[in-house]
N, C-alpha and C positions, 0 to 999 in steps of 0.2 A: 390879279393872277387868274389865268384861264382855268377852265375846268380840266383841261388836258394836263396842265402843269400841276394842279392839285392832285390829280390822279397819279401822276408819276411820283410825286412826293410820298403819297400813301403806299404805292406799290413798293417803292424802294425801302421804306421804313419796315413794312411787313416782311419783305425779303431779308432784311438785316436781322430780323428776329426768327428767321427760319420758318416762316409761315409756309404751310404746305398747300399745294394745288391753288395757287393764286390765279383767279380768273376775273377778267373784266367783262361786264355786261353793258353793252351800249344800249341804253333804253330811251334815247332821245326821241325816236319815232313812236314810242309806245306809251309814254307818260310824261306829264309836265312836272313831276315831283323831283326829277334829277336827270342829269345827262348820263351818268355812269353809276353802276354798282360795282364795287370791288368785293369779291367773295373769296375768303381764304379760310384755311383750317388750322387749328392748333391741336396738339396731341393731348392736352389736359386742360382743366379749368385754369390752372396757373399759367399755362402757355398762352391760352386765349387772352387772359388778362394782360400778360406781358406784351403781346403783340399790339393790343389796343392801346396800352399805355405808351409804347414806343411811338406809335403813329401820332398820338395826341402830342407828345413831347416834340416830335419833329415839326409838326405843323405849327405849334406855338412859336417855334424858332422863326417861322415865317409870318408870324402875327395872324395866324388862322386858328380860330377856336371852333369846336363843333357847335352847331346850333342846338343840338341835344345829343345825349348819349344815354343808351338804355342797356340793361341786362348784365351789369357787372356781377361776376361770380355765378353766372347762370349757364355757362357753356355756349352762349350766343351773345355777343356784344355788337350793338349797332351804334355807329357814330355818323351823324348827319352833318356833312360839311356843305350843305346847300346843293350844289351841282353834282357832288360826288357823295355817295353813301357807302360806308364801309360796313361789311358784315364779317365778323370773325367768329367762327363756329367750331365746336368740336365736331369731328367727323360724323358721329352718330346723328346729331341734329342736322348737319348739312345733307346727309343722305335722306333723312326723313322729310325735310321741307323742300329739298331739291329746287332751290331758287333758280338755278340755271335753266332747268326745263320749263319752269313756270313762266319765266320771262321770255324764253325763246319761243314758246308757243303763243304768247300774248299777241293779239291782233295789233297791227299798225293803226295808230290814231291819225286819221287823215287830217284832222284839225291841226296837227303838229307838223305835218310834212310840208 
């Protein structure tokens, strides 16, 4: 499965769970750790957990398991699917860490282009 197909599965599963402000960050030219980050918000710790659980369930249906998962019940869950990394955050954490601005301002890595 391509990284784009994995990304679409994650996006659709998050959307099914009413994740808010779903944004895809294309980081292929900036880092070798992933092709895409998908960042979305949940309204509470329970909602964040439910979004992450739904994504994991949907990807297992396609025989894809996260390489690692961190942050359960913390307001920010990260699931690493190799080429795609999912960040599900409560809005407060999302605004504080502002991953979108961080990666937007990151320099292009000429070794990757």
